[in-house]
N, C-alpha and C positions, 0 to 999 in steps of 0.2 A: 905363527911359527908352525912348521910342519914337523910332526914327530919323526924320529929316526926310523928309517926302514920303509917309510911310506912316501911314494913319489906322487906329486901332483901332476895331473895331465898337462901336457904342453898346450899352449894357446891353439885353438882350432881343433882340439881333440877332446873327447870325453870318455869316461870309463863306463863300460857295460859289462856286468858280470865279471869284473876283474880284468877285462881285456880293454886295451886302448883302441878306440874306434874314431875314425875321422868324422868330424861333423859334416853332415850333408846340408847344404843350403842352396837356395835358388841361384846364388851367385856363382857357385862352383859346379853346377850341373849345366849341361848344354841345353840351351833353349831352342825350340823348334817353332815354326809357324803352326797355326791351328786350322784344321779343316773346318769349314763353315758350311752349314746346311740348314734347311728349314726344319722346324720341329715336327711338322706333320707331313703326311704324304701329299704330293702335289701332282696334278695331271701332267703327263708328258706332253710336250709341244712339238709340232712339226713346222719347220720354216717353209712357207709357200714361196713360189716364184715371185710373187708380188711383195715379198718382204714381211708380210704378216705372219705371226706365229699362231698356228691353228691348234686348238685343244683336241687331243687325240682320245682321251678318256674322260668320262663325265665325273670329275672330282672338283671340289671347290678350289679356287685359286688361293694361293698363300702369298705372304709378303716376299718370299725368297723362292724363286723358281730357277733351278739349275738343271741343265740337261745337255743333250748332245749339241755341242757348239753354241750354247746360249746361256746367259745368266740374265734374268730379269728380276728387278726389285721394285717394290711399291714406290710410288713417287716420293714420299717423305724420306724413305731410306736412301733413295737415289740422290735427292737434293743434299742430304746429310753427307754422303760420300763425296759429292762434287765439291762441297765447301772445304773438305779436308785436302783437296788437291793431291790425290794419291798419284805417285809417279807411275808412268806407263799404264794408265787407266783412261779409257775413253767412254763416253756416254752418248746415247741417242734415244729419242722417244721410241716407244715400242707399241705395237698394236697387236692385241691378242684377239683372235677370231674364234667365236663359238659357232661351229657349223650347224648345230641343232637349232639355235635361235636366230642365227644370222647377225648377232650382236658383235660389235667391235668395241673392245675394252681398251681404253687409252690411259689407264691409271698406272702404267708401269714404265720404267726406264731400263733400257738395255745397257748392260755393263760389259765392256770389253777389257779383260785383263791381259795385257800384252807382255807381262813378265811370266814366261812359261818355263817350267822346269820338269826334269825327269826325276823319278824316285831317288836315284843315287846322288842327286845334287841337293837334296834337302838340307844337308849340313853346311852348304855354301851360300845359302840365301841370306841376303842382308835383311835382318828382321828388326832393325831399329826404326822407330817412328811408325807412321801409318802406312801400311803396305798391303797390297792384294796380289796374290799369285794364282796361277792356274797350272794344274797338272792334268792334262787330258781334259776331261769334263768335270773335274773336281776343283774346288776353289779353297784357297788358304789365306789367312790373314796373319799379320804380325801380332805378337802379344799385346802391344799397345792399342792396336785397332780392335782387337778382340775385347779388351777391357772396356773400351768406349762403346762398342756395339752392344755388349752384354748389359751395360747400364740402361741403355735406351730401348733395345729390342730383344732383351733376354727371354721374353715369353714366346717369341716366334722364331728364334734362332738357336741352334745348338753347335757346340764346338768340341773338337777332340784334338789333343796335341799330337803333332807329328803324323806318322803313318800308322800308328797303332790301331786306328779304326778300320784299316784296310787288310788286316790279317785274315787270310783265308779267302780273299776275293780274287 
């Protein structure tokens, strides 16, 4: 029994300092795709006329290489993505060329994300299921794909929700 003069909060609300506040839950806030990137600096690559991607700066290769008009992922990650059958995503073998040693590295898969969007369209993206998107040279994943990737490759990938990580760029 509620004492006279005291109102209980309506369902979905709570009291804070005597004021009625709407509960915030993941269900009633808008979800966005997550920007995905490697956790460490990777060397920039340049696509040669023969299709090989040449290392431009002497830095170690990382499992996730994103740059100007390319996304390369290590073979295990590429096979994992292929098994998920992501819509509007294609794959091909990649060759990374080290001009200093002459070595050709064939342990990467090139990923083509054909679902392209502009910043103003981020609210309209279908983020259900497993999805990969591209905005310019930046890549985004749906929340469900992010969760799956984080479990398996969390030590080599980083994520930031929406466009918040692009402030000031």
